[in-house]
C-alpha positions in Angstrom: -18.3 44.0 -0.3 -17.1 40.4 -0.2 -20.7 39.2 0.4 -21.8 41.1 -2.7 -19.0 39.5 -4.8 -19.9 36.0 -3.6 -23.6 36.6 -4.3 -22.8 37.8 -7.8 -20.6 34.8 -8.4 -23.5 32.5 -7.3 -25.9 34.3 -9.6 -23.5 33.9 -12.6 -22.9 30.3 -11.8 -26.7 29.7 -11.8 -27.1 31.4 -15.1 -24.2 29.4 -16.6 -25.7 26.1 -15.3 -29.1 27.0 -16.9 -27.4 27.9 -20.2 -25.4 24.6 -20.2 -28.6 22.6 -19.5 -30.4 24.4 -22.4 -27.5 23.8 -24.8 -27.4 20.1 -23.9 -31.1 19.7 -24.7 -30.6 21.6 -28.0 -27.6 19.4 -28.9 -29.5 16.2 -28.1 -32.5 17.3 -30.2 -30.1 18.1 -33.1 -28.5 14.7 -32.8 -31.8 12.9 -32.8 -33.0 14.9 -35.8 -29.7 14.1 -37.6 -30.1 10.4 -36.9 -33.7 10.6 -38.1 -32.6 12.2 -41.3 -30.0 9.5 -41.9 -32.7 6.8 -41.4 -35.0 8.6 -43.8 -32.4 8.8 -46.5 -31.5 5.2 -46.1 -28.1 5.8 -44.5 -28.5 2.9 -42.2 -26.6 0.6 -44.5 -29.4 -1.9 -45.0 -30.0 -0.8 -48.6 -28.2 -3.2 -51.0 -28.5 -0.9 -54.1 -25.9 1.6 -54.8 -27.1 5.1 -55.1 -24.1 6.2 -57.2 -23.5 3.3 -59.6 -25.8 1.6 -62.0 -25.0 -1.7 -63.7 -26.6 -2.2 -67.1 
């Protein structure tokens, strides 16, 4: 019975490790995409013109 419990624990640990690895990849991709969107929108701070104020 103890062997069965230990095997079950190992199986769940393996599944948890796989899940954590997949989530890490997804989070990294989301972060890269967010950074890419910031660069596309000009959020890098290099733009000297204000997007909210106009001086006439």
